[in-house]
C-alpha positions as CSV (number, residue, x, y, z in Angstrom):
1,X,20.3,9.2,23.1
2,X,22.8,8.3,20.0
3,X,21.0,5.5,19.2
4,X,18.0,6.0,19.6
5,X,19.1,8.6,16.7
6,X,20.8,5.5,14.8
7,X,17.7,3.5,15.3
8,X,15.0,6.0,14.1
9,X,17.6,6.7,10.9
10,X,17.6,2.7,10.4
11,X,14.5,2.7,10.4
12,X,13.5,5.5,8.2
13,X,16.1,3.7,5.6
14,X,14.3,0.5,5.7
15,X,10.5,2.6,4.8
16,X,12.1,4.5,2.4
17,X,14.3,1.2,0.9
18,X,10.9,-0.7,0.9
19,X,8.2,2.0,-0.4
20,X,10.8,2.1,-3.3
21,X,11.1,-1.3,-4.3
22,X,6.6,-2.2,-3.8
23,X,6.1,1.0,-5.6
24,X,8.5,-0.2,-8.6
25,X,6.6,-3.8,-8.7
26,X,3.6,-2.8,-7.8
27,X,0.6,-4.2,-10.6
28,X,-0.2,-1.8,-13.4
29,X,-2.9,-3.9,-14.1
30,X,-5.6,-5.8,-12.6
31,X,-3.4,-9.2,-11.3
32,X,-4.7,-13.5,-10.3
33,X,-6.1,-13.4,-6.5
34,X,-8.2,-11.4,-4.9
35,X,-7.4,-7.8,-6.2
36,X,-9.8,-7.6,-9.0
37,X,-12.3,-8.3,-6.2
38,X,-10.7,-5.5,-4.0
39,X,-10.2,-3.3,-7.1
40,X,-13.7,-3.4,-8.1
41,X,-14.8,-3.0,-4.3
42,X,-12.7,0.8,-3.9
43,X,-13.4,2.0,-7.7
44,X,-17.4,1.4,-7.3
45,X,-17.6,2.0,-3.1
46,X,-18.3,-1.9,-3.2
47,X,-18.1,-4.9,-0.3
48,X,-15.4,-7.9,-1.3
49,X,-16.3,-10.7,0.6
50,X,-17.2,-11.2,4.3
51,X,-15.1,-9.6,6.7
52,X,-15.5,-6.5,3.9
53,X,-12.2,-5.1,4.4
54,X,-13.7,-1.3,4.8
55,X,-10.2,0.0,6.4
56,X,-8.9,-1.6,2.4
57,X,-11.5,-0.5,0.5
58,X,-11.2,3.1,1.7
59,X,-7.3,3.2,1.4
60,X,-7.6,2.6,-2.2
61,X,-10.6,4.9,-2.9
62,X,-8.5,7.2,-1.8
63,X,-5.6,6.2,-3.5
64,X,-7.7,6.4,-6.8
65,X,-6.9,10.4,-6.1
66,X,-3.1,10.9,-6.6
67,X,-2.1,12.1,-9.5
68,X,0.1,9.8,-10.8
69,X,0.2,6.4,-13.0
70,X,-2.9,4.8,-14.3
71,X,-6.2,4.2,-11.9
72,X,-6.0,0.4,-11.5
73,X,-2.0,1.1,-10.6
74,X,-3.1,3.8,-8.2
75,X,-5.6,1.4,-6.3
76,X,-3.0,-1.5,-6.3
77,X,-0.2,1.8,-4.7
78,X,-1.9,1.3,-0.9
79,X,0.0,-2.4,-0.6
80,X,3.1,0.0,-1.3
81,X,2.0,2.2,1.0
82,X,1.2,-0.3,3.8
83,X,3.6,-3.1,3.2
84,X,7.0,-0.4,4.0
85,X,5.7,0.3,7.5
86,X,4.9,-2.9,8.5
87,X,8.3,-3.4,7.7
88,X,9.7,-0.2,9.2
89,X,7.9,-1.4,12.7
90,X,9.1,-4.6,12.3
91,X,12.7,-3.7,12.8
92,X,11.3,-0.5,15.4
């Protein structure tokens, strides 16, 4: 039981650390790559290139309702939320 508790706290600490790093370095504006396409799709309920990435568009739109930073920064926070979850799950 003690090992499981330690493992969970370690996973939580990794999640918090990664989330802080990603949030601190999230793009405040449009950057090169697919970012402009995904941001436009999220803000206009559009469809980016084929396959559409519906979950990314929905999450991006939901994150625009957060009361922090600028509109594009809030949409870019999707990566700051998703990547630490993957990091934590890798540790788990």
